Backbone as ProteinMPNN parsed JSONL, in Angstrom:
{"seq_chain_A": "MKSKEKNKRFDENSTIKEILESKKGFEVLIKYNVPCLGCPMASLEISRLKLGEVARVYGLDLKKILKELNSEKDEKR", "coords_chain_A": {"N_chain_A": [[-118.935, -169.119, -214.432], [-115.77, -169.079, -215.889], [-112.631, -169.974, -214.305], [-110.197, -168.726, -215.403], [-111.681, -166.409, -216.212], [-112.365, -165.059, -213.839], [-110.23, -164.177, -212.715], [-109.429, -162.482, -214.134], [-108.048, -159.092, -215.156], [-109.752, -156.149, -214.608], [-110.432, -153.379, -217.01], [-110.304, -150.427, -219.167], [-112.149, -151.545, -221.091], [-113.949, -153.153, -220.127], [-117.173, -154.464, -219.316], [-119.996, -152.817, -218.105], [-121.845, -154.856, -217.046], [-119.869, -156.978, -216.549], [-118.476, -156.029, -214.571], [-120.29, -155.758, -212.534], [-120.902, -158.53, -212.001], [-118.898, -159.095, -210.612], [-117.279, -159.638, -207.061], [-117.06, -157.215, -205.494], [-117.88, -155.112, -207.49], [-120.394, -153.654, -207.561], [-120.264, -152.16, -205.229], [-117.976, -150.548, -205.597], [-118.547, -149.311, -208.06], [-120.848, -147.674, -207.153], [-119.636, -146.208, -205.124], [-118.036, -144.329, -206.674], [-119.929, -142.993, -207.94], [-121.026, -144.003, -210.211], [-123.393, -143.282, -212.596], [-124.895, -144.886, -214.482], [-126.037, -147.224, -213.081], [-128.396, -146.921, -212.101], [-129.92, -146.15, -214.304], [-132.58, -146.36, -216.391], [-132.531, -146.527, -218.964], [-129.823, -147.624, -219.554], [-129.957, -150.317, -218.497], [-130.89, -151.617, -220.376], [-128.667, -151.857, -222.105], [-126.728, -152.727, -220.737], [-124.627, -155.001, -220.797], [-123.101, -153.991, -223.035], [-122.133, -151.68, -222.518], [-119.266, -149.82, -221.75], [-116.851, -149.533, -219.302], [-114.848, -147.51, -219.485], [-115.729, -145.847, -221.665], [-118.19, -144.918, -220.199], [-117.147, -143.609, -217.989], [-115.651, -141.684, -219.46], [-117.324, -140.042, -220.446], [-119.037, -139.028, -218.184], [-117.11, -137.761, -216.983], [-115.782, -139.309, -214.928], [-113.172, -140.572, -212.589], [-111.243, -142.64, -214.089], [-108.782, -144.234, -213.708], [-108.679, -144.41, -210.574], [-110.998, -145.931, -210.351], [-110.423, -148.284, -211.466], [-108.32, -149.193, -210.382], [-109.163, -149.675, -207.799], [-111.181, -151.622, -208.186], [-109.531, -153.582, -209.25], [-107.765, -154.125, -207.01], [-108.793, -156.093, -205.115], [-108.403, -158.303, -207.052], [-105.834, -158.301, -207.205], [-104.891, -158.829, -204.659], [-105.369, -161.443, -204.551], [-103.344, -162.673, -206.038]], "CA_chain_A": [[-117.862, -168.239, -214.914], [-114.398, -169.631, -215.863], [-111.493, -169.434, -213.42], [-109.512, -167.639, -216.064], [-112.483, -165.35, -216.273], [-112.546, -164.462, -212.528], [-108.938, -163.693, -212.392], [-109.131, -161.295, -215.287], [-108.147, -157.715, -214.556], [-110.48, -154.953, -215.331], [-109.764, -152.298, -217.693], [-111.453, -149.618, -219.594], [-112.899, -152.243, -222.102], [-114.794, -153.899, -219.242], [-118.427, -153.833, -219.493], [-120.526, -152.754, -216.76], [-122.306, -155.971, -216.675], [-118.749, -158.072, -216.104], [-118.029, -155.544, -213.216], [-121.369, -155.914, -211.625], [-120.638, -159.822, -211.762], [-117.544, -159.317, -209.51], [-117.672, -159.366, -205.691], [-116.897, -155.779, -205.214], [-118.251, -154.35, -208.558], [-121.416, -152.899, -207.198], [-120.06, -151.331, -204.218], [-117.132, -149.531, -205.999], [-119.435, -148.491, -208.905], [-121.664, -146.847, -206.362], [-118.778, -145.181, -204.46], [-117.664, -143.391, -207.598], [-121.226, -142.418, -208.589], [-121.438, -144.248, -211.925], [-124.949, -143.316, -212.919], [-125.596, -146.099, -215.323], [-126.507, -148.215, -212.446], [-129.98, -146.435, -211.876], [-130.611, -145.42, -215.398], [-133.522, -147.385, -217.12], [-132.058, -147.042, -220.617], [-128.786, -148.355, -219.258], [-130.189, -151.525, -218.22], [-131.126, -152.079, -221.975], [-127.381, -152.033, -222.915], [-125.684, -153.013, -219.459], [-123.66, -155.74, -221.375], [-122.501, -153.422, -223.975], [-121.572, -150.21, -221.782], [-117.806, -150.179, -221.3], [-116.447, -148.579, -218.325], [-113.952, -146.57, -220.002], [-116.725, -144.873, -222.231], [-119.139, -144.35, -219.199], [-116.18, -142.563, -217.563], [-115.17, -140.464, -220.156], [-118.925, -139.153, -220.785], [-119.458, -138.768, -217.045], [-116.04, -137.111, -216.121], [-115.227, -140.087, -213.765], [-111.773, -140.869, -212.756], [-111.154, -144.063, -214.476], [-107.867, -145.022, -212.942], [-109.144, -144.713, -209.395], [-112.124, -146.806, -210.253], [-110.03, -149.425, -212.023], [-107.31, -149.489, -209.19], [-110.318, -150.267, -206.705], [-111.708, -153.009, -208.689], [-108.618, -154.517, -209.373], [-107.133, -154.506, -205.868], [-109.266, -157.452, -204.81], [-107.837, -159.41, -207.753], [-104.245, -158.184, -206.857], [-104.695, -159.241, -203.232], [-105.274, -162.89, -204.561], [-102.285, -163.054, -206.56]], "C_chain_A": [[-116.521, -169.039, -214.823], [-113.408, -169.112, -214.669], [-110.771, -168.447, -213.876], [-110.212, -166.305, -215.983], [-112.383, -164.375, -214.914], [-111.378, -163.895, -212.194], [-108.518, -162.49, -213.421], [-109.207, -159.733, -214.766], [-109.04, -156.932, -215.151], [-109.783, -153.825, -216.312], [-110.874, -151.573, -218.386], [-112.472, -150.204, -220.753], [-114.008, -152.977, -221.407], [-116.015, -153.55, -219.281], [-119.121, -153.789, -217.995], [-121.14, -153.811, -216.128], [-121.024, -156.89, -216.036], [-118.27, -157.284, -214.929], [-119.021, -155.874, -212.071], [-121.432, -157.373, -211.223], [-119.604, -160.062, -210.559], [-117.964, -159.014, -208.202], [-117.721, -158.186, -205.506], [-117.438, -154.82, -206.164], [-119.119, -153.502, -208.173], [-121.083, -151.812, -206.505], [-118.945, -150.149, -205.01], [-118.026, -148.801, -207.155], [-120.293, -147.313, -208.471], [-120.685, -145.771, -205.654], [-118.484, -144.243, -205.561], [-118.632, -142.776, -208.52], [-121.253, -142.713, -210.086], [-122.759, -144.355, -212.092], [-125.497, -144.309, -213.611], [-126.507, -147.013, -214.508], [-128.111, -148.025, -211.982], [-130.695, -145.902, -213.015], [-131.477, -146.531, -216.284], [-133.1, -147.851, -218.638], [-130.721, -147.964, -220.591], [-128.795, -149.905, -219.304], [-130.625, -152.239, -219.394], [-129.788, -152.663, -222.641], [-126.363, -152.346, -221.839], [-124.625, -154.021, -220.134], [-122.8, -155.169, -222.393], [-121.693, -151.953, -223.447], [-120.192, -150.763, -221.183], [-117.319, -149.005, -220.244], [-115.481, -147.339, -218.68], [-114.928, -145.458, -220.676], [-117.55, -144.198, -221.18], [-118.081, -143.191, -218.427], [-115.833, -141.354, -218.013], [-116.393, -139.353, -220.276], [-119.165, -138.435, -219.444], [-118.21, -137.782, -216.134], [-115.435, -137.934, -214.898], [-113.763, -140.532, -213.729], [-111.469, -142.332, -212.621], [-110.133, -144.799, -213.705], [-108.248, -145.253, -211.415], [-110.099, -146.161, -209.258], [-111.376, -148.136, -210.551], [-108.989, -150.053, -211.093], [-108.16, -150.496, -208.062], [-110.576, -151.757, -207.16], [-110.828, -153.785, -209.013], [-107.602, -154.833, -208.12], [-107.489, -155.655, -205.04], [-108.381, -158.488, -205.454], [-106.204, -159.47, -207.44], [-103.814, -158.599, -205.639], [-104.638, -160.752, -203.453], [-103.997, -163.585, -205.317], [-101.15, -163.605, -205.79]], "O_chain_A": [[-116.208, -169.6, -213.773], [-113.462, -167.973, -214.206], [-110.554, -167.427, -213.221], [-109.612, -165.256, -215.75], [-112.335, -163.146, -214.973], [-111.432, -163.035, -211.314], [-107.501, -161.796, -213.418], [-110.147, -159.244, -214.139], [-109.118, -157.047, -216.374], [-108.589, -153.542, -216.215], [-112.061, -151.889, -218.313], [-113.387, -149.544, -221.246], [-114.955, -153.399, -222.071], [-116.223, -152.337, -219.288], [-118.864, -154.504, -217.026], [-121.119, -153.905, -214.901], [-121.263, -157.506, -214.997], [-117.557, -157.946, -214.174], [-118.685, -156.189, -210.929], [-121.98, -157.6, -210.144], [-119.564, -161.016, -209.783], [-118.899, -158.23, -208.041], [-118.892, -157.921, -205.233], [-117.51, -153.658, -205.764], [-118.765, -152.342, -208.38], [-121.398, -150.674, -206.854], [-119.198, -148.947, -204.932], [-118.145, -147.582, -207.031], [-120.474, -146.276, -209.109], [-120.98, -144.576, -205.65], [-118.78, -143.095, -205.231], [-118.362, -142.197, -209.572], [-121.45, -141.891, -210.98], [-123.343, -145.396, -211.792], [-126.653, -144.63, -213.336], [-127.523, -147.519, -214.986], [-128.839, -148.934, -211.584], [-131.782, -145.33, -212.93], [-130.905, -147.495, -216.792], [-133.222, -148.911, -219.252], [-130.531, -148.867, -221.407], [-127.989, -150.622, -219.897], [-130.715, -153.467, -219.357], [-129.73, -153.599, -223.44], [-125.168, -152.208, -222.1], [-123.487, -153.635, -219.866], [-121.769, -155.781, -222.675], [-120.793, -151.371, -224.053], [-120.001, -151.729, -220.444], [-117.436, -147.794, -220.433], [-115.51, -146.289, -218.038], [-114.908, -144.297, -220.265], [-117.643, -142.971, -221.216], [-118.373, -141.996, -218.383], [-115.706, -140.294, -217.399], [-116.318, -138.126, -220.203], [-119.494, -137.251, -219.515], [-118.339, -137.266, -215.024], [-114.741, -137.408, -214.028], [-113.192, -140.837, -214.776], [-111.422, -143.043, -211.618], [-110.427, -145.83, -213.099], [-108.094, -146.411, -211.026], [-110.011, -147.09, -208.455], [-111.71, -149.109, -209.875], [-108.818, -151.271, -211.039], [-107.893, -151.625, -207.649], [-110.231, -152.789, -206.585], [-111.228, -154.943, -209.135], [-106.733, -155.698, -208.231], [-106.647, -156.189, -204.318], [-107.746, -159.338, -204.83], [-105.512, -160.488, -207.445], [-102.618, -158.761, -205.396], [-103.947, -161.407, -202.673], [-103.704, -164.777, -205.218], [-100.126, -163.965, -206.372]]}, "name": "protein", "num_of_chains": 1, "seq": "MKSKEKNKRFDENSTIKEILESKKGFEVLIKYNVPCLGCPMASLEISRLKLGEVARVYGLDLKKILKELNSEKDEKR"}
């Protein structure tokens, strides 16, 4: 992964795959009970599933999830 991509902030259009490739991604998604991580069907679409869509469908707090995902990136700035 290019260094520019590593410093990219997550947003509602970030895919679950991109988030899982980050250092804290899995931990944060588990904390907020993102159901796609254990879903066999989601594994087929993980590179296309966007965090914003998943949050809307499952009633998750997108702002809190993004704040925590991006906190690691903000600390490095």
